[in-house]
TIKOL-576436 format. One line per 2 residues: for each residue x, y, z of N, C-alpha, C, O, CB. Coordinates in pm, 1 decimal. Glycine has a CB too. Example, Ala and Ser with C-alpha at 12.3 -4.5 7.8 and 13.67 -1.06 7.14 Angstrom:
BEGIN
1319.0/-569.0/780.0/1230.0/-450.0/780.0/1320.0/-330.0/780.0/1423.6/-331.9/846.5/1130.8/-447.3/904.6  1285.0/-225.0/708.0/1367.0/-106.0/714.0/1290.0/3.0/787.0/1340.9/113.8/803.9/1408.4/-59.8/572.5;
end
This chain:
BEGIN
817.8/2095.4/1443.8/745.6/2171.3/1327.8/830.7/2259.5/1225.5/813.5/2270.7/1104.1/644.4/2267.3/1391.9  940.3/2327.1/1318.2/1055.9/2376.6/1265.1/1148.5/2284.7/1112.4/1166.0/2315.8/994.6/1144.1/2380.1/1406.1;
1190.3/2156.0/1203.3/1249.6/2068.9/1156.6/1184.6/2017.1/993.7/1248.9/1994.8/891.1/1249.8/1973.4/1269.0  1022.0/2008.3/1018.8/1011.3/1967.8/882.1/961.8/2036.1/806.6/914.3/1980.9/707.4/959.7/1873.1/861.1;
946.1/2236.8/822.3/962.1/2298.4/728.4/1074.1/2364.7/667.7/1069.7/2450.8/579.8/896.3/2353.2/741.9  1203.5/2301.4/739.7/1327.0/2319.7/683.5/1368.6/2231.3/576.8/1447.5/2262.0/487.5/1415.1/2314.6/777.3;
1289.0/2077.8/596.8/1354.6/1960.9/501.8/1246.1/2012.9/417.3/1313.3/2070.0/331.5/1364.3/1774.1/547.4  1128.3/2030.9/385.1/1029.6/2069.3/282.7/1124.9/2209.2/241.2/1198.0/2167.1/151.6/847.9/2096.2/348.7;
1145.4/2299.7/255.5/1215.0/2372.8/194.7/1368.3/2367.2/126.6/1415.1/2428.0/30.3/1202.7/2444.1/264.6  1422.5/2274.6/212.0/1520.2/2245.1/149.7/1467.9/2123.4/8.1/1535.3/2131.1/-94.6/1623.8/2194.5/269.1;
1401.1/2063.5/10.0/1352.3/1943.5/-104.9/1254.8/2080.1/-214.5/1238.1/2049.1/-332.4/1209.2/1767.4/-3.9  1210.1/2191.5/-176.5/1173.9/2234.4/-278.1/1241.9/2309.6/-327.2/1188.5/2356.8/-427.6/1084.4/2268.7/-276.4;
1359.0/2356.4/-303.4/1465.0/2436.2/-335.3/1545.5/2363.5/-445.4/1579.8/2424.5/-546.7/1546.4/2467.7/-211.6  1586.7/2185.8/-418.5/1687.6/2141.3/-447.1/1586.0/2102.3/-588.3/1636.6/2143.3/-692.7/1769.8/2037.2/-337.8;
1441.4/2024.3/-607.3/1349.0/2007.9/-720.4/1343.6/2112.3/-824.7/1376.8/2097.9/-942.4/1220.8/1994.7/-671.6  1295.0/2226.2/-764.6/1304.8/2335.4/-857.6/1417.1/2380.5/-880.3/1416.4/2430.4/-992.9/1239.7/2432.7/-829.1;
1523.9/2390.1/-827.3/1634.6/2477.5/-872.1/1716.1/2360.5/-989.0/1790.3/2393.3/-1081.6/1743.5/2536.2/-717.2  1671.3/2206.3/-946.7/1733.1/2107.6/-1084.5/1667.4/2134.5/-1167.4/1735.1/2151.1/-1268.9/1734.5/1954.5/-1089.9;
1537.1/2153.7/-1188.1/1437.0/2129.1/-1298.7/1479.2/2298.6/-1395.8/1519.9/2321.3/-1509.7/1234.1/2107.3/-1216.2  1447.3/2374.7/-1292.9/1534.1/2516.2/-1394.7/1686.3/2505.9/-1462.6/1720.1/2550.1/-1572.5/1563.2/2658.0/-1285.2;
1757.4/2444.0/-1377.8/1925.8/2433.4/-1395.9/1885.1/2327.8/-1554.1/1960.1/2351.1/-1648.9/2044.6/2324.9/-1214.5  1783.0/2229.1/-1575.9/1785.3/2114.0/-1668.5/1723.4/2151.9/-1791.6/1765.6/2148.0/-1907.2/1717.1/1993.1/-1613.4;
1605.5/2192.3/-1739.0/1480.0/2187.0/-1864.0/1488.8/2368.7/-1895.9/1451.2/2416.3/-2003.0/1270.8/2115.7/-1785.1  1527.9/2427.0/-1816.6/1489.1/2565.6/-1869.2/1392.2/2591.3/-1904.2/1379.5/2610.8/-2025.0/1539.9/2608.7/-1952.6;
1275.8/2604.1/-1815.7/1132.7/2641.4/-1935.4/1148.9/2781.2/-1912.1/1227.6/2836.3/-1835.1/940.2/2578.8/-1895.9  1046.8/2841.7/-2004.1/964.6/2967.6/-2002.6/882.0/2980.5/-1915.3/817.4/2875.8/-1911.2/898.5/2991.1/-2103.4;
841.9/3060.6/-1831.4/752.1/3120.0/-1778.3/749.5/3243.2/-1735.9/839.7/3327.0/-1735.8/725.9/3065.8/-1707.5  616.2/3251.8/-1691.3/585.4/3409.1/-1656.1/541.6/3410.5/-1483.1/513.6/3321.8/-1402.4/433.3/3475.8/-1769.5;
550.1/3526.2/-1477.7/572.2/3512.9/-1271.4/510.7/3647.2/-1305.1/563.4/3703.3/-1401.2/776.8/3502.2/-1148.6  388.8/3724.4/-1233.6/301.4/3810.3/-1227.7/398.1/3891.4/-1096.8/472.3/3837.0/-1015.1/136.7/3745.3/-1205.4;
365.8/4039.1/-1112.8/394.9/4130.4/-1040.9/278.8/4093.0/-932.5/199.1/3999.8/-944.3/401.0/4269.5/-1114.0  284.6/4163.0/-851.0/199.0/4209.6/-726.4/57.6/4283.4/-801.1/-54.9/4242.5/-772.4/300.6/4336.1/-616.8;
80.9/4403.2/-905.7/-19.5/4461.5/-905.5/-123.5/4409.6/-993.0/-221.4/4477.8/-1023.2/9.3/4574.1/-923.7  -96.6/4236.5/-1053.6/-194.2/4196.5/-1113.6/-190.2/4211.9/-1238.9/-251.5/4125.3/-1301.4/-286.3/4238.2/-1072.1;
-105.2/4346.4/-1341.0/-142.9/4393.3/-1464.2/-19.0/4376.5/-1551.9/-13.3/4413.2/-1669.2/-195.3/4537.2/-1456.7  93.0/4309.6/-1474.6/251.8/4297.9/-1525.9/287.6/4209.1/-1464.8/244.5/4172.0/-1355.6/353.4/4406.6/-1508.3;
398.8/4148.8/-1548.7/487.6/4078.4/-1460.1/597.2/4074.6/-1549.1/623.9/4152.8/-1640.3/440.3/3937.7/-1404.8  678.5/3938.4/-1497.7/826.3/3879.0/-1585.4/768.5/3785.6/-1665.9/672.8/3709.1/-1654.8/961.3/3796.9/-1491.3;
886.1/3821.2/-1787.6/854.6/3652.9/-1891.5/1027.0/3629.9/-1870.9/1126.1/3702.8/-1876.7/777.6/3670.4/-2135.0  999.2/3480.5/-1842.8/1122.6/3433.2/-1794.9/1203.4/3304.6/-1971.5/1162.0/3214.7/-2044.7/1064.5/3326.3/-1601.8;
1285.8/3357.8/-1958.1/1323.8/3289.1/-2096.5/1416.2/3179.5/-2027.5/1423.3/3175.9/-1904.7/1411.4/3399.2/-2225.0  1506.3/3065.6/-2128.7/1580.2/3003.7/-2085.2/1686.2/3018.9/-1968.7/1695.6/2979.4/-1852.5/1610.9/2983.6/-2168.3;
1758.7/3092.7/-2053.0/1858.2/3197.2/-1989.6/1831.2/3236.7/-1820.1/1905.0/3193.9/-1731.4/1840.6/3343.5/-2084.5  1743.4/3302.3/-1801.3/1688.9/3369.8/-1676.1/1655.0/3265.5/-1600.5/1699.7/3272.2/-1486.0/1570.5/3465.3/-1692.3;
1585.4/3162.8/-1627.9/1560.2/3052.2/-1553.5/1656.9/2990.4/-1490.2/1653.5/2972.7/-1368.4/1507.7/2971.6/-1617.0  1793.4/2934.7/-1597.5/1890.3/2889.9/-1524.1/1929.6/2957.1/-1449.0/1960.8/2899.9/-1344.6/1972.5/2853.6/-1571.2;
1950.0/3094.8/-1452.1/2034.3/3169.0/-1360.9/1917.2/3127.0/-1200.2/1959.1/3048.5/-1115.2/2053.8/3375.0/-1426.0  1828.2/3169.5/-1191.5/1723.5/3148.5/-1127.0/1701.7/2995.6/-1061.9/1640.9/2970.9/-957.7/1626.5/3187.6/-1216.2;
1756.0/2916.5/-1135.2/1777.1/2768.8/-1059.6/1958.9/2724.8/-1039.6/1997.0/2617.7/-992.5/1688.6/2630.9/-1178.5  2037.7/2820.7/-1081.4/2143.6/2810.6/-1019.2/2190.1/2944.3/-878.9/2296.2/2975.2/-824.6/2235.5/2802.3/-1145.0;
2021.3/3000.2/-863.5/2040.3/3072.9/-759.3/1948.1/2968.3/-628.7/1919.8/2975.7/-509.2/1982.2/3241.4/-798.2  1938.5/2922.2/-685.8/1850.7/2766.1/-611.2/1940.3/2705.6/-536.3/1950.3/2690.1/-414.6/1794.3/2632.7/-721.8;
2022.4/2664.8/-652.1/2095.5/2561.4/-581.9/2194.7/2646.3/-473.0/2198.5/2593.3/-361.9/2183.7/2462.7/-697.0  2266.6/2756.4/-486.5/2306.5/2821.4/-390.5/2251.4/2826.4/-237.4/2300.3/2812.5/-125.3/2303.7/2922.0/-440.8;
2155.5/2846.8/-279.0/2046.3/2859.1/-127.4/2029.3/2711.2/-73.2/1988.2/2694.3/41.6/1858.8/2926.6/-165.9  2065.5/2587.5/-167.4/2027.8/2454.0/-82.3/2179.9/2420.1/-52.9/2184.9/2319.9/18.5/1930.3/2314.8/-175.6;
2301.7/2468.3/-82.9/2454.1/2470.8/-40.4/2455.1/2576.8/45.1/2559.4/2642.1/42.1/2565.1/2490.6/-156.6  2380.0/2609.6/112.2/2392.8/2729.0/235.8/2289.9/2662.4/292.3/2342.3/2644.5/402.3/2368.3/2911.1/208.8;
2171.1/2605.9/302.7/2084.5/2542.4/356.4/2185.5/2407.8/393.7/2165.3/2360.4/505.5/1952.5/2528.7/261.5  2242.5/2372.7/349.2/2346.1/2253.2/377.5/2453.5/2280.0/476.4/2487.3/2190.2/553.5/2420.1/2212.8/249.1;
2510.5/2398.6/480.0/2606.7/2460.4/573.1/2521.3/2467.9/699.3/2559.2/2401.0/795.5/2666.2/2608.5/522.8  2433.0/2526.4/708.3/2336.5/2530.6/800.3/2306.5/2447.5/876.8/2328.5/2447.9/997.9/2251.5/2551.1/763.8;
2251.7/2365.6/812.9/2212.0/2230.2/858.7/2290.1/2178.0/921.5/2266.8/2132.8/1033.6/2182.8/2146.0/776.9  2433.5/2171.1/845.9/2489.4/2062.2/925.0/2619.3/2098.3/1054.9/2714.1/2030.3/1094.2/2549.9/1963.3/805.5;
2567.7/2241.7/1095.9/2618.2/2324.1/1183.8/2553.4/2328.1/1326.9/2597.6/2320.9/1441.6/2615.2/2444.0/1123.9  2417.3/2344.3/1264.7/2281.6/2397.3/1340.0/2270.1/2241.9/1427.4/2253.8/2250.3/1549.1/2115.4/2447.4/1209.1;
2278.5/2106.2/1365.9/2205.8/1986.7/1441.6/2330.4/1883.4/1434.4/2306.3/1763.2/1423.2/2046.6/1922.7/1357.9  2452.8/1926.9/1440.4/2580.4/1862.6/1444.2/2544.4/1820.3/1643.4/2473.8/1875.8/1727.6/2746.0/1997.9/1383.6;
2655.0/1671.5/1647.8/2601.6/1643.1/1785.6/2694.0/1737.6/1861.3/2637.1/1756.9/1968.8/2609.6/1478.0/1837.0  2785.7/1792.6/1859.5/2860.2/1864.4/1941.1/2860.6/2003.7/1906.3/2953.5/2025.2/1828.4/2983.1/1814.6/1945.9;
2787.0/2118.7/1935.5/2709.0/2222.7/1894.7/2858.7/2335.4/1874.0/2901.2/2374.7/1982.6/2569.6/2265.9/2024.7  2916.9/2373.8/1782.1/3068.1/2472.7/1796.2/3019.0/2574.6/1685.8/2969.1/2549.7/1576.1/3252.7/2380.6/1745.9;
3035.5/2646.4/1720.8/3049.1/2776.1/1600.6/3140.3/2770.7/1534.0/3252.3/2736.2/1571.8/3061.6/2911.3/1637.7  3098.3/2815.6/1382.8/3140.2/2802.5/1272.4/3284.3/2875.9/1266.3/3309.8/2985.1/1317.0/3038.4/2846.7/1184.1;
3381.1/2785.9/1187.3/3517.7/2909.8/1214.3/3520.2/3034.8/1108.0/3440.9/3041.1/1014.0/3690.4/2827.6/1189.4  3570.7/3084.2/1121.1/3579.6/3191.2/1028.5/3604.6/3201.8/887.9/3568.9/3296.3/817.5/3653.3/3252.4/1066.9;
3654.4/3121.3/858.0/3618.1/3101.9/692.0/3502.1/3036.6/641.9/3445.3/3063.9/536.1/3717.8/3024.6/624.1  3461.1/2923.3/747.6/3317.3/2911.0/708.4/3215.6/3063.3/719.8/3104.6/3058.7/666.7/3256.7/2788.8/814.9;
3239.3/3133.4/757.7/3118.6/3251.6/808.7/3184.2/3309.8/706.1/3111.1/3400.8/667.2/3102.5/3340.0/979.3  3307.7/3305.5/625.0/3358.2/3427.8/485.4/3269.7/3322.8/423.4/3156.0/3366.0/404.5/3564.2/3463.8/407.4;
3286.9/3203.0/387.7/3249.0/3141.4/281.2/3040.4/3154.3/327.2/2951.7/3200.7/255.5/3348.7/2959.8/273.6  3032.5/3114.8/418.3/2848.4/3157.1/384.1/2836.5/3265.6/301.6/2810.4/3261.3/181.3/2749.0/3208.5/522.7;
2868.0/3422.4/409.1/2892.3/3549.3/316.8/2889.4/3531.8/187.4/2794.5/3543.2/109.9/3012.9/3611.0/334.6  2974.0/3509.6/172.5/3000.3/3485.5/-7.8/2864.3/3435.4/-60.6/2789.2/3484.2/-145.0/3134.0/3348.0/-54.9;
2853.6/3308.5/24.1/2730.5/3248.6/-59.8/2627.6/3289.7/-84.9/2567.2/3300.8/-191.6/2687.4/3160.1/-28.5  2590.9/3327.3/69.4/2472.8/3465.1/67.1/2472.1/3610.7/-52.6/2377.2/3667.0/-107.0/2500.3/3547.0/230.1;
2593.8/3631.3/-59.2/2579.0/3733.3/-179.1/2545.9/3663.1/-334.5/2463.0/3690.3/-421.4/2730.0/3819.3/-189.0  2615.5/3596.2/-327.0/2580.3/3528.9/-466.8/2463.1/3485.4/-534.0/2439.8/3484.2/-654.8/2632.6/3432.5/-472.8;
2357.4/3432.2/-389.9/2263.0/3367.2/-439.2/2176.4/3530.3/-459.2/2108.5/3550.9/-559.8/2201.8/3228.3/-333.9  2189.0/3616.2/-369.5/2119.7/3740.7/-430.5/2148.2/3820.5/-534.3/2063.4/3891.5/-588.3/2111.9/3820.3/-356.4;
2262.5/3814.4/-567.1/2363.6/3827.6/-706.6/2252.9/3792.9/-811.4/2184.9/3866.9/-882.5/2517.2/3702.2/-717.2  2256.9/3642.9/-797.0/2223.2/3594.9/-934.7/2074.1/3547.4/-901.2/2042.1/3445.0/-961.5/2332.3/3467.2/-998.7;
1979.9/3599.9/-819.5/1867.7/3601.2/-820.8/1817.0/3751.0/-893.2/1726.9/3763.9/-976.0/1830.7/3567.9/-684.9  1900.3/3853.9/-837.5/1872.2/4001.3/-874.0/1936.2/3987.3/-1072.2/1913.7/4079.0/-1151.2/1994.7/4138.7/-734.8;
1988.5/3898.2/-1100.5/2007.0/3884.3/-1233.2/1946.8/3845.6/-1294.3/1931.6/3897.3/-1405.0/2075.1/3844.2/-1266.6  1882.2/3739.2/-1259.4/1740.6/3686.1/-1330.1/1613.8/3731.5/-1317.4/1506.9/3678.3/-1347.4/1713.9/3568.8/-1300.4;
1634.6/3817.7/-1277.9/1526.0/3902.1/-1267.5/1507.8/3988.3/-1374.0/1420.2/3991.2/-1460.4/1531.8/3972.0/-1158.5  1643.1/4085.6/-1346.2/1675.1/4182.0/-1471.4/1691.3/4129.0/-1639.8/1685.2/4200.8/-1739.6/1817.7/4245.7/-1432.6;
1713.3/3981.6/-1633.2/1741.2/3921.6/-1769.5/1568.3/3863.6/-1830.9/1545.4/3818.2/-1943.0/1875.1/3771.6/-1743.9  1453.4/3886.4/-1702.7/1342.2/3870.8/-1708.3/1276.0/4038.0/-1802.0/1276.8/4156.6/-1768.8/1300.9/3830.0/-1546.6;
1237.8/3981.4/-1896.7/1178.2/4081.6/-1935.4/1021.0/4112.6/-1873.1/930.0/4031.2/-1857.3/1185.9/4064.6/-2072.1  1022.2/4283.5/-1838.7/886.8/4309.3/-1818.0/776.3/4304.8/-1911.0/812.9/4353.4/-2018.0/883.0/4413.0/-1776.2;
650.4/4264.5/-1914.2/582.7/4236.9/-1950.5/434.9/4245.2/-1927.1/405.0/4160.6/-1842.8/626.2/4176.2/-1956.6  323.5/4317.5/-1970.4/175.0/4331.0/-1966.8/138.5/4140.5/-1882.4/208.6/4041.3/-1902.4/99.7/4369.4/-2178.1;
64.8/4144.2/-1830.5/-12.4/3997.7/-1804.0/-89.5/3973.3/-1970.4/-166.2/4040.9/-2038.9/-160.3/4014.4/-1644.0  -21.6/3840.2/-1986.9/-108.7/3779.3/-2112.3/-252.6/3733.6/-2041.6/-281.4/3668.1/-1941.4/-21.8/3628.4/-2194.0;
-357.9/3829.8/-2187.2/-482.7/3781.7/-2167.9/-544.5/3635.1/-2139.0/-503.8/3534.5/-2197.1/-528.5/3819.6/-2261.9  -633.9/3634.8/-2055.3/-666.2/3545.2/-1983.7/-753.2/3471.8/-2079.2/-851.2/3542.7/-2102.4/-718.0/3588.4/-1859.9;
-759.4/3345.7/-2152.5/-840.6/3317.5/-2260.2/-989.9/3205.5/-2191.5/-986.9/3086.3/-2161.2/-724.3/3235.8/-2387.1  -1084.1/3285.5/-2187.4/-1232.2/3262.2/-2099.5/-1252.5/3121.2/-2214.1/-1209.3/3102.0/-2327.7/-1393.1/3434.4/-2106.5;
-1349.2/3029.4/-2111.2/-1377.9/2923.6/-2202.7/-1502.5/2955.0/-2205.5/-1558.4/2984.5/-2099.9/-1345.4/2780.7/-2171.1  -1601.7/2955.2/-2378.6/-1708.1/2981.4/-2385.9/-1834.9/2968.9/-2299.4/-1847.1/2853.0/-2259.6/-1712.8/2944.0/-2463.8;
-1895.4/3019.3/-2273.6/-2024.4/2915.3/-2243.9/-2153.5/2868.7/-2327.8/-2228.2/2951.9/-2379.2/-2086.8/2967.0/-2138.6  -2173.2/2740.5/-2337.6/-2313.0/2770.4/-2376.9/-2413.9/2755.5/-2332.2/-2451.4/2667.2/-2255.1/-2342.2/2735.9/-2453.1;
-2482.4/2860.5/-2386.2/-2685.5/2841.4/-2359.4/-2756.8/2729.2/-2326.3/-2879.1/2735.1/-2314.1/-2776.2/2863.2/-2486.9;
end
């Protein structure tokens, strides 16, 4: 079950990261309160895609060490690289959220009903 979840998250991060990097669509991400959110422009979308790409690299390193035939602890160099990549992913996510403009939620267009 855990392997299926890991593979699903790996594939989703890969596909979404590549999509955001390649096409850089503008999109709205609502906040938890439902009254506001953030409008991601092309630059913020690409930065978020880069963060997802870094997460894919982190997952690859983890899976390579976790499911190796002979399970060994990663070397200190690999641990430092992993830590730096985690900091990079967190920094890119933070940067993309700061680049996205906080806006009120756009009005929902209701479909007119005919009596």
